[in-house]
Predicted model as a PDB file, atoms N, CA, C, CB and O in Angstrom, pLDDT in the B-factor column:
MODEL        1                                                                  
ATOM      1  N   MET A   1       8.585  -0.131   2.847  1.00 92.00           N  
ATOM      2  CA  MET A   1       9.318  -0.107   1.607  1.00 92.00           C  
ATOM      3  C   MET A   1       8.375   0.006   0.405  1.00 92.00           C  
ATOM      4  CB  MET A   1      10.179  -1.348   1.492  1.00 92.00           C  
ATOM      5  O   MET A   1       8.667   0.729  -0.547  1.00 92.00           O  
ATOM      6  N   LEU A   2       7.257  -0.701   0.448  1.00 92.00           N  
ATOM      7  CA  LEU A   2       6.305  -0.621  -0.660  1.00 92.00           C  
ATOM      8  C   LEU A   2       5.647   0.751  -0.751  1.00 92.00           C  
ATOM      9  CB  LEU A   2       5.238  -1.691  -0.508  1.00 92.00           C  
ATOM     10  O   LEU A   2       5.219   1.166  -1.829  1.00 92.00           O  
ATOM     11  N   ASN A   3       5.566   1.455   0.377  1.00 94.00           N  
ATOM     12  CA  ASN A   3       5.015   2.810   0.357  1.00 94.00           C  
ATOM     13  C   ASN A   3       5.930   3.730  -0.444  1.00 94.00           C  
ATOM     14  CB  ASN A   3       4.829   3.348   1.795  1.00 94.00           C  
ATOM     15  O   ASN A   3       5.454   4.580  -1.196  1.00 94.00           O  
ATOM     16  N   ILE A   4       7.229   3.565  -0.287  1.00 95.00           N  
ATOM     17  CA  ILE A   4       8.183   4.376  -1.049  1.00 95.00           C  
ATOM     18  C   ILE A   4       8.081   4.046  -2.535  1.00 95.00           C  
ATOM     19  CB  ILE A   4       9.629   4.142  -0.544  1.00 95.00           C  
ATOM     20  O   ILE A   4       8.123   4.944  -3.377  1.00 95.00           O  
ATOM     21  N   VAL A   5       7.947   2.772  -2.854  1.00 95.00           N  
ATOM     22  CA  VAL A   5       7.780   2.366  -4.255  1.00 95.00           C  
ATOM     23  C   VAL A   5       6.509   2.979  -4.833  1.00 95.00           C  
ATOM     24  CB  VAL A   5       7.734   0.823  -4.377  1.00 95.00           C  
ATOM     25  O   VAL A   5       6.499   3.441  -5.974  1.00 95.00           O  
ATOM     26  N   SER A   6       5.450   2.981  -4.053  1.00 96.00           N  
ATOM     27  CA  SER A   6       4.188   3.551  -4.502  1.00 96.00           C  
ATOM     28  C   SER A   6       4.316   5.052  -4.739  1.00 96.00           C  
ATOM     29  CB  SER A   6       3.088   3.271  -3.484  1.00 96.00           C  
ATOM     30  O   SER A   6       3.800   5.569  -5.730  1.00 96.00           O  
ATOM     31  N   ILE A   7       4.992   5.749  -3.844  1.00 96.00           N  
ATOM     32  CA  ILE A   7       5.184   7.190  -4.016  1.00 96.00           C  
ATOM     33  C   ILE A   7       6.038   7.478  -5.247  1.00 96.00           C  
ATOM     34  CB  ILE A   7       5.836   7.801  -2.764  1.00 96.00           C  
ATOM     35  O   ILE A   7       5.749   8.411  -5.997  1.00 96.00           O  
ATOM     36  N   LEU A   8       7.087   6.684  -5.459  1.00 96.00           N  
ATOM     37  CA  LEU A   8       7.944   6.884  -6.628  1.00 96.00           C  
ATOM     38  C   LEU A   8       7.183   6.622  -7.928  1.00 96.00           C  
ATOM     39  CB  LEU A   8       9.171   5.972  -6.547  1.00 96.00           C  
ATOM     40  O   LEU A   8       7.356   7.348  -8.907  1.00 96.00           O  
ATOM     41  N   LEU A   9       6.351   5.595  -7.939  1.00 96.00           N  
ATOM     42  CA  LEU A   9       5.526   5.333  -9.121  1.00 96.00           C  
ATOM     43  C   LEU A   9       4.510   6.460  -9.337  1.00 96.00           C  
ATOM     44  CB  LEU A   9       4.797   3.980  -8.980  1.00 96.00           C  
ATOM     45  O   LEU A   9       4.209   6.820 -10.475  1.00 96.00           O  
ATOM     46  N   GLY A  10       3.993   7.006  -8.252  1.00 96.00           N  
ATOM     47  CA  GLY A  10       3.064   8.130  -8.354  1.00 96.00           C  
ATOM     48  C   GLY A  10       3.738   9.372  -8.912  1.00 96.00           C  
ATOM     49  O   GLY A  10       3.152  10.084  -9.728  1.00 96.00           O  
ATOM     50  N   ILE A  11       4.965   9.637  -8.479  1.00 97.00           N  
ATOM     51  CA  ILE A  11       5.698  10.793  -8.991  1.00 97.00           C  
ATOM     52  C   ILE A  11       6.025  10.597 -10.474  1.00 97.00           C  
ATOM     53  CB  ILE A  11       6.994  11.018  -8.176  1.00 97.00           C  
ATOM     54  O   ILE A  11       5.902  11.527 -11.272  1.00 97.00           O  
ATOM     55  N   LEU A  12       6.443   9.378 -10.834  1.00 96.00           N  
ATOM     56  CA  LEU A  12       6.735   9.090 -12.238  1.00 96.00           C  
ATOM     57  C   LEU A  12       5.495   9.297 -13.106  1.00 96.00           C  
ATOM     58  CB  LEU A  12       7.256   7.651 -12.393  1.00 96.00           C  
ATOM     59  O   LEU A  12       5.576   9.899 -14.177  1.00 96.00           O  
ATOM     60  N   SER A  13       4.369   8.808 -12.650  1.00 96.00           N  
ATOM     61  CA  SER A  13       3.147   8.968 -13.432  1.00 96.00           C  
ATOM     62  C   SER A  13       2.675  10.420 -13.452  1.00 96.00           C  
ATOM     63  CB  SER A  13       2.048   8.072 -12.875  1.00 96.00           C  
ATOM     64  O   SER A  13       2.090  10.864 -14.441  1.00 96.00           O  
ATOM     65  N   LEU A  14       2.919  11.160 -12.380  1.00 95.00           N  
ATOM     66  CA  LEU A  14       2.549  12.569 -12.360  1.00 95.00           C  
ATOM     67  C   LEU A  14       3.366  13.355 -13.377  1.00 95.00           C  
ATOM     68  CB  LEU A  14       2.742  13.153 -10.959  1.00 95.00           C  
ATOM     69  O   LEU A  14       2.861  14.292 -13.995  1.00 95.00           O  
ATOM     70  N   VAL A  15       4.628  12.975 -13.550  1.00 96.00           N  
ATOM     71  CA  VAL A  15       5.473  13.622 -14.554  1.00 96.00           C  
ATOM     72  C   VAL A  15       4.912  13.384 -15.962  1.00 96.00           C  
ATOM     73  CB  VAL A  15       6.927  13.098 -14.457  1.00 96.00           C  
ATOM     74  O   VAL A  15       5.084  14.218 -16.850  1.00 96.00           O  
ATOM     75  N   ILE A  16       4.253  12.263 -16.157  1.00 95.00           N  
ATOM     76  CA  ILE A  16       3.632  11.978 -17.454  1.00 95.00           C  
ATOM     77  C   ILE A  16       2.274  12.661 -17.569  1.00 95.00           C  
ATOM     78  CB  ILE A  16       3.477  10.461 -17.655  1.00 95.00           C  
ATOM     79  O   ILE A  16       1.923  13.156 -18.640  1.00 95.00           O  
ATOM     80  N   VAL A  17       1.505  12.696 -16.478  1.00 94.00           N  
ATOM     81  CA  VAL A  17       0.137  13.212 -16.512  1.00 94.00           C  
ATOM     82  C   VAL A  17       0.110  14.734 -16.663  1.00 94.00           C  
ATOM     83  CB  VAL A  17      -0.611  12.801 -15.244  1.00 94.00           C  
ATOM     84  O   VAL A  17      -0.753  15.257 -17.367  1.00 94.00           O  
ATOM     85  N   ILE A  18       1.016  15.446 -16.031  1.00 94.00           N  
ATOM     86  CA  ILE A  18       0.968  16.911 -16.087  1.00 94.00           C  
ATOM     87  C   ILE A  18       1.128  17.434 -17.519  1.00 94.00           C  
ATOM     88  CB  ILE A  18       2.061  17.505 -15.193  1.00 94.00           C  
ATOM     89  O   ILE A  18       0.324  18.268 -17.934  1.00 94.00           O  
ATOM     90  N   PRO A  19       2.122  16.989 -18.292  1.00 93.00           N  
ATOM     91  CA  PRO A  19       2.168  17.475 -19.680  1.00 93.00           C  
ATOM     92  C   PRO A  19       0.990  16.984 -20.520  1.00 93.00           C  
ATOM     93  CB  PRO A  19       3.466  17.041 -20.334  1.00 93.00           C  
ATOM     94  O   PRO A  19       0.643  17.609 -21.522  1.00 93.00           O  
ATOM     95  N   ALA A  20       0.382  15.889 -20.126  1.00 90.00           N  
ATOM     96  CA  ALA A  20      -0.755  15.350 -20.879  1.00 90.00           C  
ATOM     97  C   ALA A  20      -2.014  16.183 -20.701  1.00 90.00           C  
ATOM     98  CB  ALA A  20      -1.029  13.922 -20.458  1.00 90.00           C  
ATOM     99  O   ALA A  20      -3.019  15.912 -21.358  1.00 90.00           O  
ATOM    100  N   THR A  21      -1.991  17.184 -19.835  1.00 88.00           N  
ATOM    101  CA  THR A  21      -3.145  18.066 -19.695  1.00 88.00           C  
ATOM    102  C   THR A  21      -3.184  19.111 -20.803  1.00 88.00           C  
ATOM    103  CB  THR A  21      -3.125  18.751 -18.335  1.00 88.00           C  
ATOM    104  O   THR A  21      -4.199  19.782 -20.990  1.00 88.00           O  
ATOM    105  N   ILE A  22      -2.083  19.251 -21.537  1.00 88.00           N  
ATOM    106  CA  ILE A  22      -2.032  20.172 -22.673  1.00 88.00           C  
ATOM    107  C   ILE A  22      -2.868  19.566 -23.802  1.00 88.00           C  
ATOM    108  CB  ILE A  22      -0.543  20.434 -23.139  1.00 88.00           C  
ATOM    109  O   ILE A  22      -2.809  18.358 -24.030  1.00 88.00           O  
ATOM    110  N   PRO A  23      -3.642  20.388 -24.508  1.00 86.00           N  
ATOM    111  CA  PRO A  23      -4.439  19.842 -25.612  1.00 86.00           C  
ATOM    112  C   PRO A  23      -3.580  19.100 -26.632  1.00 86.00           C  
ATOM    113  CB  PRO A  23      -5.203  20.959 -26.305  1.00 86.00           C  
ATOM    114  O   PRO A  23      -2.452  19.501 -26.917  1.00 86.00           O  
ATOM    115  N   PHE A  24      -4.118  18.030 -27.168  1.00 87.00           N  
ATOM    116  CA  PHE A  24      -3.504  17.139 -28.155  1.00 87.00           C  
ATOM    117  C   PHE A  24      -2.385  16.277 -27.572  1.00 87.00           C  
ATOM    118  CB  PHE A  24      -2.962  17.949 -29.303  1.00 87.00           C  
ATOM    119  O   PHE A  24      -1.701  15.582 -28.323  1.00 87.00           O  
ATOM    120  N   LEU A  25      -2.184  16.304 -26.270  1.00 86.00           N  
ATOM    121  CA  LEU A  25      -1.238  15.402 -25.620  1.00 86.00           C  
ATOM    122  C   LEU A  25      -1.944  14.483 -24.625  1.00 86.00           C  
ATOM    123  CB  LEU A  25      -0.143  16.201 -24.912  1.00 86.00           C  
ATOM    124  O   LEU A  25      -1.289  13.830 -23.812  1.00 86.00           O  
ATOM    125  N   GLY A  26      -3.256  14.429 -24.682  1.00 86.00           N  
ATOM    126  CA  GLY A  26      -4.038  13.624 -23.763  1.00 86.00           C  
ATOM    127  C   GLY A  26      -3.774  12.137 -23.870  1.00 86.00           C  
ATOM    128  O   GLY A  26      -4.041  11.396 -22.924  1.00 86.00           O  
ATOM    129  N   TRP A  27      -3.253  11.681 -25.005  1.00 88.00           N  
ATOM    130  CA  TRP A  27      -2.922  10.270 -25.178  1.00 88.00           C  
ATOM    131  C   TRP A  27      -1.844   9.840 -24.202  1.00 88.00           C  
ATOM    132  CB  TRP A  27      -2.471   9.999 -26.607  1.00 88.00           C  
ATOM    133  O   TRP A  27      -1.697   8.644 -23.948  1.00 88.00           O  
ATOM    134  N   GLY A  28      -1.087  10.775 -23.647  1.00 90.00           N  
ATOM    135  CA  GLY A  28      -0.055  10.432 -22.665  1.00 90.00           C  
ATOM    136  C   GLY A  28      -0.631   9.839 -21.393  1.00 90.00           C  
ATOM    137  O   GLY A  28       0.051   9.107 -20.675  1.00 90.00           O  
ATOM    138  N   ASN A  29      -1.891  10.159 -21.115  1.00 91.00           N  
ATOM    139  CA  ASN A  29      -2.534   9.588 -19.925  1.00 91.00           C  
ATOM    140  C   ASN A  29      -2.680   8.074 -20.047  1.00 91.00           C  
ATOM    141  CB  ASN A  29      -3.910  10.229 -19.702  1.00 91.00           C  
ATOM    142  O   ASN A  29      -2.639   7.364 -19.042  1.00 91.00           O  
ATOM    143  N   TRP A  30      -2.848   7.582 -21.262  1.00 92.00           N  
ATOM    144  CA  TRP A  30      -2.968   6.135 -21.447  1.00 92.00           C  
ATOM    145  C   TRP A  30      -1.677   5.424 -21.093  1.00 92.00           C  
ATOM    146  CB  TRP A  30      -3.360   5.812 -22.882  1.00 92.00           C  
ATOM    147  O   TRP A  30      -1.709   4.271 -20.664  1.00 92.00           O  
ATOM    148  N   PHE A  31      -0.528   6.093 -21.263  1.00 93.00           N  
ATOM    149  CA  PHE A  31       0.748   5.505 -20.859  1.00 93.00           C  
ATOM    150  C   PHE A  31       0.919   5.549 -19.342  1.00 93.00           C  
ATOM    151  CB  PHE A  31       1.911   6.236 -21.541  1.00 93.00           C  
ATOM    152  O   PHE A  31       1.590   4.695 -18.762  1.00 93.00           O  
ATOM    153  N   ALA A  32       0.312   6.544 -18.706  1.00 94.00           N  
ATOM    154  CA  ALA A  32       0.450   6.702 -17.265  1.00 94.00           C  
ATOM    155  C   ALA A  32      -0.471   5.776 -16.477  1.00 94.00           C  
ATOM    156  CB  ALA A  32       0.176   8.128 -16.883  1.00 94.00           C  
ATOM    157  O   ALA A  32      -0.153   5.419 -15.343  1.00 94.00           O  
ATOM    158  N   LEU A  33      -1.590   5.384 -17.045  1.00 95.00           N  
ATOM    159  CA  LEU A  33      -2.565   4.577 -16.298  1.00 95.00           C  
ATOM    160  C   LEU A  33      -2.008   3.257 -15.764  1.00 95.00           C  
ATOM    161  CB  LEU A  33      -3.744   4.286 -17.174  1.00 95.00           C  
ATOM    162  O   LEU A  33      -2.276   2.937 -14.606  1.00 95.00           O  
ATOM    163  N   PRO A  34      -1.247   2.468 -16.536  1.00 96.00           N  
ATOM    164  CA  PRO A  34      -0.700   1.230 -15.953  1.00 96.00           C  
ATOM    165  C   PRO A  34       0.297   1.505 -14.814  1.00 96.00           C  
ATOM    166  CB  PRO A  34      -0.013   0.401 -17.046  1.00 96.00           C  
ATOM    167  O   PRO A  34       0.374   0.738 -13.854  1.00 96.00           O  
ATOM    168  N   ILE A  35       1.044   2.585 -14.926  1.00 96.00           N  
ATOM    169  CA  ILE A  35       1.991   2.935 -13.861  1.00 96.00           C  
ATOM    170  C   ILE A  35       1.234   3.333 -12.599  1.00 96.00           C  
ATOM    171  CB  ILE A  35       2.926   4.085 -14.312  1.00 96.00           C  
ATOM    172  O   ILE A  35       1.630   2.977 -11.489  1.00 96.00           O  
ATOM    173  N   ILE A  36       0.150   4.069 -12.777  1.00 96.00           N  
ATOM    174  CA  ILE A  36      -0.673   4.478 -11.632  1.00 96.00           C  
ATOM    175  C   ILE A  36      -1.280   3.256 -10.952  1.00 96.00           C  
ATOM    176  CB  ILE A  36      -1.789   5.451 -12.079  1.00 96.00           C  
ATOM    177  O   ILE A  36      -1.284   3.164  -9.724  1.00 96.00           O  
ATOM    178  N   VAL A  37      -1.790   2.324 -11.741  1.00 96.00           N  
ATOM    179  CA  VAL A  37      -2.399   1.119 -11.169  1.00 96.00           C  
ATOM    180  C   VAL A  37      -1.361   0.301 -10.407  1.00 96.00           C  
ATOM    181  CB  VAL A  37      -3.043   0.262 -12.275  1.00 96.00           C  
ATOM    182  O   VAL A  37      -1.659  -0.249  -9.346  1.00 96.00           O  
ATOM    183  N   ALA A  38      -0.138   0.217 -10.944  1.00 96.00           N  
ATOM    184  CA  ALA A  38       0.932  -0.482 -10.226  1.00 96.00           C  
ATOM    185  C   ALA A  38       1.258   0.228  -8.906  1.00 96.00           C  
ATOM    186  CB  ALA A  38       2.200  -0.577 -11.107  1.00 96.00           C  
ATOM    187  O   ALA A  38       1.524  -0.428  -7.899  1.00 96.00           O  
ATOM    188  N   GLY A  39       1.237   1.552  -8.908  1.00 96.00           N  
ATOM    189  CA  GLY A  39       1.473   2.314  -7.681  1.00 96.00           C  
ATOM    190  C   GLY A  39       0.372   2.100  -6.655  1.00 96.00           C  
ATOM    191  O   GLY A  39       0.640   1.999  -5.458  1.00 96.00           O  
ATOM    192  N   ILE A  40      -0.859   2.031  -7.123  1.00 96.00           N  
ATOM    193  CA  ILE A  40      -1.979   1.771  -6.214  1.00 96.00           C  
ATOM    194  C   ILE A  40      -1.855   0.378  -5.615  1.00 96.00           C  
ATOM    195  CB  ILE A  40      -3.330   1.921  -6.950  1.00 96.00           C  
ATOM    196  O   ILE A  40      -2.097   0.190  -4.423  1.00 96.00           O  
ATOM    197  N   ALA A  41      -1.480  -0.598  -6.433  1.00 96.00           N  
ATOM    198  CA  ALA A  41      -1.327  -1.966  -5.934  1.00 96.00           C  
ATOM    199  C   ALA A  41      -0.200  -2.045  -4.902  1.00 96.00           C  
ATOM    200  CB  ALA A  41      -1.048  -2.937  -7.100  1.00 96.00           C  
ATOM    201  O   ALA A  41      -0.356  -2.693  -3.867  1.00 96.00           O  
ATOM    202  N   ALA A  42       0.926  -1.394  -5.172  1.00 95.00           N  
ATOM    203  CA  ALA A  42       2.031  -1.396  -4.209  1.00 95.00           C  
ATOM    204  C   ALA A  42       1.632  -0.672  -2.928  1.00 95.00           C  
ATOM    205  CB  ALA A  42       3.282  -0.741  -4.821  1.00 95.00           C  
ATOM    206  O   ALA A  42       1.996  -1.103  -1.834  1.00 95.00           O  
ATOM    207  N   GLY A  43       0.893   0.418  -3.055  1.00 94.00           N  
ATOM    208  CA  GLY A  43       0.434   1.149  -1.873  1.00 94.00           C  
ATOM    209  C   GLY A  43      -0.573   0.371  -1.055  1.00 94.00           C  
ATOM    210  O   GLY A  43      -0.626   0.506   0.167  1.00 94.00           O  
ATOM    211  N   GLN A  44      -1.367  -0.440  -1.720  1.00 95.00           N  
ATOM    212  CA  GLN A  44      -2.348  -1.256  -1.003  1.00 95.00           C  
ATOM    213  C   GLN A  44      -1.666  -2.343  -0.180  1.00 95.00           C  
ATOM    214  CB  GLN A  44      -3.336  -1.886  -1.987  1.00 95.00           C  
ATOM    215  O   GLN A  44      -2.149  -2.706   0.892  1.00 95.00           O  
ATOM    216  N   LEU A  45      -0.556  -2.860  -0.672  1.00 95.00           N  
ATOM    217  CA  LEU A  45       0.174  -3.901   0.051  1.00 95.00           C  
ATOM    218  C   LEU A  45       1.018  -3.335   1.198  1.00 95.00           C  
ATOM    219  CB  LEU A  45       1.067  -4.664  -0.912  1.00 95.00           C  
ATOM    220  O   LEU A  45       1.484  -4.084   2.057  1.00 95.00           O  
ATOM    221  N   SER A  46       1.209  -2.023   1.210  1.00 92.00           N  
ATOM    222  CA  SER A  46       2.018  -1.386   2.241  1.00 92.00           C  
ATOM    223  C   SER A  46       1.192  -1.175   3.512  1.00 92.00           C  
ATOM    224  CB  SER A  46       2.578  -0.043   1.734  1.00 92.00           C  
ATOM    225  O   SER A  46      -0.038  -1.174   3.482  1.00 92.00           O  
ATOM    226  N   SER A  47       1.901  -1.000   4.619  1.00 91.00           N  
ATOM    227  CA  SER A  47       1.194  -0.738   5.876  1.00 91.00           C  
ATOM    228  C   SER A  47       0.774   0.730   5.992  1.00 91.00           C  
ATOM    229  CB  SER A  47       2.078  -1.124   7.067  1.00 91.00           C  
ATOM    230  O   SER A  47      -0.134   1.057   6.756  1.00 91.00           O  
ATOM    231  N   HIS A  48       1.426   1.606   5.242  1.00 92.00           N  
ATOM    232  CA  HIS A  48       1.049   3.023   5.220  1.00 92.00           C  
ATOM    233  C   HIS A  48       0.200   3.283   3.984  1.00 92.00           C  
ATOM    234  CB  HIS A  48       2.312   3.947   5.231  1.00 92.00           C  
ATOM    235  O   HIS A  48       0.313   2.568   2.988  1.00 92.00           O  
ATOM    236  N   ARG A  49      -0.635   4.286   4.044  1.00 92.00           N  
ATOM    237  CA  ARG A  49      -1.582   4.536   2.957  1.00 92.00           C  
ATOM    238  C   ARG A  49      -1.284   5.800   2.159  1.00 92.00           C  
ATOM    239  CB  ARG A  49      -2.966   4.624   3.514  1.00 92.00           C  
ATOM    240  O   ARG A  49      -2.029   6.113   1.231  1.00 92.00           O  
ATOM    241  N   SER A  50      -0.224   6.539   2.483  1.00 94.00           N  
ATOM    242  CA  SER A  50       0.022   7.810   1.813  1.00 94.00           C  
ATOM    243  C   SER A  50       0.382   7.620   0.342  1.00 94.00           C  
ATOM    244  CB  SER A  50       1.131   8.564   2.523  1.00 94.00           C  
ATOM    245  O   SER A  50      -0.064   8.403  -0.497  1.00 94.00           O  
ATOM    246  N   GLY A  51       1.167   6.615   0.009  1.00 93.00           N  
ATOM    247  CA  GLY A  51       1.522   6.361  -1.384  1.00 93.00           C  
ATOM    248  C   GLY A  51       0.318   5.973  -2.215  1.00 93.00           C  
ATOM    249  O   GLY A  51       0.167   6.425  -3.350  1.00 93.00           O  
ATOM    250  N   ARG A  52      -0.540   5.136  -1.654  1.00 95.00           N  
ATOM    251  CA  ARG A  52      -1.757   4.735  -2.363  1.00 95.00           C  
ATOM    252  C   ARG A  52      -2.659   5.931  -2.594  1.00 95.00           C  
ATOM    253  CB  ARG A  52      -2.509   3.652  -1.581  1.00 95.00           C  
ATOM    254  O   ARG A  52      -3.209   6.097  -3.683  1.00 95.00           O  
ATOM    255  N   ASN A  53      -2.814   6.771  -1.571  1.00 96.00           N  
ATOM    256  CA  ASN A  53      -3.677   7.936  -1.707  1.00 96.00           C  
ATOM    257  C   ASN A  53      -3.129   8.916  -2.736  1.00 96.00           C  
ATOM    258  CB  ASN A  53      -3.844   8.629  -0.364  1.00 96.00           C  
ATOM    259  O   ASN A  53      -3.895   9.517  -3.489  1.00 96.00           O  
ATOM    260  N   PHE A  54      -1.815   9.081  -2.773  1.00 96.00           N  
ATOM    261  CA  PHE A  54      -1.196   9.956  -3.768  1.00 96.00           C  
ATOM    262  C   PHE A  54      -1.462   9.428  -5.177  1.00 96.00           C  
ATOM    263  CB  PHE A  54       0.325  10.074  -3.516  1.00 96.00           C  
ATOM    264  O   PHE A  54      -1.788  10.202  -6.077  1.00 96.00           O  
ATOM    265  N   CYS A  55      -1.328   8.133  -5.370  1.00 97.00           N  
ATOM    266  CA  CYS A  55      -1.599   7.536  -6.676  1.00 97.00           C  
ATOM    267  C   CYS A  55      -3.081   7.668  -7.044  1.00 97.00           C  
ATOM    268  CB  CYS A  55      -1.179   6.056  -6.683  1.00 97.00           C  
ATOM    269  O   CYS A  55      -3.407   7.840  -8.218  1.00 97.00           O  
ATOM    270  N   LEU A  56      -3.961   7.591  -6.078  1.00 97.00           N  
ATOM    271  CA  LEU A  56      -5.391   7.767  -6.357  1.00 97.00           C  
ATOM    272  C   LEU A  56      -5.694   9.187  -6.813  1.00 97.00           C  
ATOM    273  CB  LEU A  56      -6.224   7.430  -5.115  1.00 97.00           C  
ATOM    274  O   LEU A  56      -6.542   9.392  -7.681  1.00 97.00           O  
ATOM    275  N   VAL A  57      -5.004  10.172  -6.234  1.00 97.00           N  
ATOM    276  CA  VAL A  57      -5.192  11.562  -6.663  1.00 97.00           C  
ATOM    277  C   VAL A  57      -4.696  11.739  -8.101  1.00 97.00           C  
ATOM    278  CB  VAL A  57      -4.446  12.538  -5.707  1.00 97.00           C  
ATOM    279  O   VAL A  57      -5.355  12.385  -8.915  1.00 97.00           O  
ATOM    280  N   VAL A  58      -3.534  11.162  -8.406  1.00 96.00           N  
ATOM    281  CA  VAL A  58      -3.006  11.238  -9.772  1.00 96.00           C  
ATOM    282  C   VAL A  58      -3.948  10.525 -10.740  1.00 96.00           C  
ATOM    283  CB  VAL A  58      -1.585  10.617  -9.847  1.00 96.00           C  
ATOM    284  O   VAL A  58      -4.159  10.997 -11.857  1.00 96.00           O  
ATOM    285  N   LEU A  59      -4.514   9.400 -10.321  1.00 96.00           N  
ATOM    286  CA  LEU A  59      -5.484   8.682 -11.150  1.00 96.00           C  
ATOM    287  C   LEU A  59      -6.713   9.544 -11.413  1.00 96.00           C  
ATOM    288  CB  LEU A  59      -5.897   7.363 -10.476  1.00 96.00           C  
ATOM    289  O   LEU A  59      -7.223   9.563 -12.533  1.00 96.00           O  
ATOM    290  N   ALA A  60      -7.190  10.251 -10.408  1.00 96.00           N  
ATOM    291  CA  ALA A  60      -8.357  11.122 -10.579  1.00 96.00           C  
ATOM    292  C   ALA A  60      -8.054  12.229 -11.585  1.00 96.00           C  
ATOM    293  CB  ALA A  60      -8.784  11.731  -9.225  1.00 96.00           C  
ATOM    294  O   ALA A  60      -8.897  12.552 -12.422  1.00 96.00           O  
ATOM    295  N   ILE A  61      -6.864  12.809 -11.512  1.00 94.00           N  
ATOM    296  CA  ILE A  61      -6.479  13.858 -12.463  1.00 94.00           C  
ATOM    297  C   ILE A  61      -6.450  13.291 -13.879  1.00 94.00           C  
ATOM    298  CB  ILE A  61      -5.096  14.458 -12.092  1.00 94.00           C  
ATOM    299  O   ILE A  61      -6.956  13.917 -14.810  1.00 94.00           O  
ATOM    300  N   ALA A  62      -5.863  12.114 -14.043  1.00 93.00           N  
ATOM    301  CA  ALA A  62      -5.764  11.505 -15.370  1.00 93.00           C  
ATOM    302  C   ALA A  62      -7.139  11.152 -15.923  1.00 93.00           C  
ATOM    303  CB  ALA A  62      -4.888  10.253 -15.316  1.00 93.00           C  
ATOM    304  O   ALA A  62      -7.396  11.359 -17.109  1.00 93.00           O  
ATOM    305  N   ILE A  63      -8.012  10.631 -15.094  1.00 93.00           N  
ATOM    306  CA  ILE A  63      -9.345  10.245 -15.563  1.00 93.00           C  
ATOM    307  C   ILE A  63     -10.176  11.462 -15.939  1.00 93.00           C  
ATOM    308  CB  ILE A  63     -10.070   9.432 -14.494  1.00 93.00           C  
ATOM    309  O   ILE A  63     -10.890  11.441 -16.941  1.00 93.00           O  
ATOM    310  N   VAL A  64     -10.088  12.520 -15.141  1.00 92.00           N  
ATOM    311  CA  VAL A  64     -10.827  13.748 -15.470  1.00 92.00           C  
ATOM    312  C   VAL A  64     -10.326  14.310 -16.793  1.00 92.00           C  
ATOM    313  CB  VAL A  64     -10.678  14.806 -14.342  1.00 92.00           C  
ATOM    314  O   VAL A  64     -11.125  14.736 -17.627  1.00 92.00           O  
ATOM    315  N   ARG A  65      -9.015  14.314 -16.993  1.00 92.00           N  
ATOM    316  CA  ARG A  65      -8.455  14.829 -18.245  1.00 92.00           C  
ATOM    317  C   ARG A  65      -8.886  13.962 -19.434  1.00 92.00           C  
ATOM    318  CB  ARG A  65      -6.915  14.887 -18.159  1.00 92.00           C  
ATOM    319  O   ARG A  65      -9.212  14.488 -20.498  1.00 92.00           O  
ATOM    320  N   LEU A  66      -8.887  12.649 -19.257  1.00 90.00           N  
ATOM    321  CA  LEU A  66      -9.350  11.785 -20.340  1.00 90.00           C  
ATOM    322  C   LEU A  66     -10.826  11.991 -20.636  1.00 90.00           C  
ATOM    323  CB  LEU A  66      -9.093  10.330 -19.997  1.00 90.00           C  
ATOM    324  O   LEU A  66     -11.237  11.953 -21.795  1.00 90.00           O  
ATOM    325  N   ALA A  67     -11.623  12.208 -19.605  1.00 91.00           N  
ATOM    326  CA  ALA A  67     -13.055  12.427 -19.808  1.00 91.00           C  
ATOM    327  C   ALA A  67     -13.305  13.751 -20.530  1.00 91.00           C  
ATOM    328  CB  ALA A  67     -13.798  12.408 -18.460  1.00 91.00           C  
ATOM    329  O   ALA A  67     -14.188  13.836 -21.383  1.00 91.00           O  
ATOM    330  N   LEU A  68     -12.537  14.776 -20.192  1.00 88.00           N  
ATOM    331  CA  LEU A  68     -12.696  16.066 -20.853  1.00 88.00           C  
ATOM    332  C   LEU A  68     -12.267  16.015 -22.321  1.00 88.00           C  
ATOM    333  CB  LEU A  68     -11.897  17.127 -20.117  1.00 88.00           C  
ATOM    334  O   LEU A  68     -12.845  16.693 -23.170  1.00 88.00           O  
ATOM    335  N   GLY A  69     -11.267  15.218 -22.602  1.00 83.00           N  
ATOM    336  CA  GLY A  69     -10.759  15.124 -23.961  1.00 83.00           C  
ATOM    337  C   GLY A  69     -11.431  14.062 -24.805  1.00 83.00           C  
ATOM    338  O   GLY A  69     -11.066  13.880 -25.967  1.00 83.00           O  
ATOM    339  N   GLY A  70     -12.387  13.368 -24.259  1.00 82.00           N  
ATOM    340  CA  GLY A  70     -13.078  12.337 -25.006  1.00 82.00           C  
ATOM    341  C   GLY A  70     -12.286  11.035 -25.110  1.00 82.00           C  
ATOM    342  O   GLY A  70     -12.617  10.171 -25.923  1.00 82.00           O  
ATOM    343  N   GLY A  71     -11.253  10.891 -24.300  1.00 76.00           N  
ATOM    344  CA  GLY A  71     -10.489   9.657 -24.277  1.00 76.00           C  
ATOM    345  C   GLY A  71      -9.231   9.676 -25.107  1.00 76.00           C  
ATOM    346  O   GLY A  71      -8.356   8.834 -24.905  1.00 76.00           O  
ATOM    347  N   ILE A  72      -9.108  10.599 -26.027  1.00 71.00           N  
ATOM    348  CA  ILE A  72      -7.933  10.611 -26.893  1.00 71.00           C  
ATOM    349  C   ILE A  72      -7.246  11.965 -26.897  1.00 71.00           C  
ATOM    350  CB  ILE A  72      -8.320  10.229 -28.306  1.00 71.00           C  
ATOM    351  O   ILE A  72      -6.047  12.058 -26.636  1.00 71.00           O  
ATOM    352  N   ILE A  73      -7.988  12.999 -27.186  1.00 64.00           N  
ATOM    353  CA  ILE A  73      -7.392  14.323 -27.407  1.00 64.00           C  
ATOM    354  C   ILE A  73      -6.828  14.836 -26.156  1.00 64.00           C  
ATOM    355  CB  ILE A  73      -8.389  15.306 -27.951  1.00 64.00           C  
ATOM    356  O   ILE A  73      -6.280  15.938 -26.132  1.00 64.00           O  
TER     357      ILE A  73                                                      
ENDMDL                                                                          
END                                                                             
């Protein structure tokens, strides 16, 4: 059950992260980071690891975008 919660949180955060890759919308990643961390925590408590891994991929995308934009842009 926690794996499904983790996947749903990952999808929700991905919906926020994808538009945040557009220039001047990078601040949206800051809203997605707490959701991603909650998804990783739920995935870690689950017996399956697919939800956690999906959230880690979304986290990597968000962090790379924040690094490219200098944290804000």
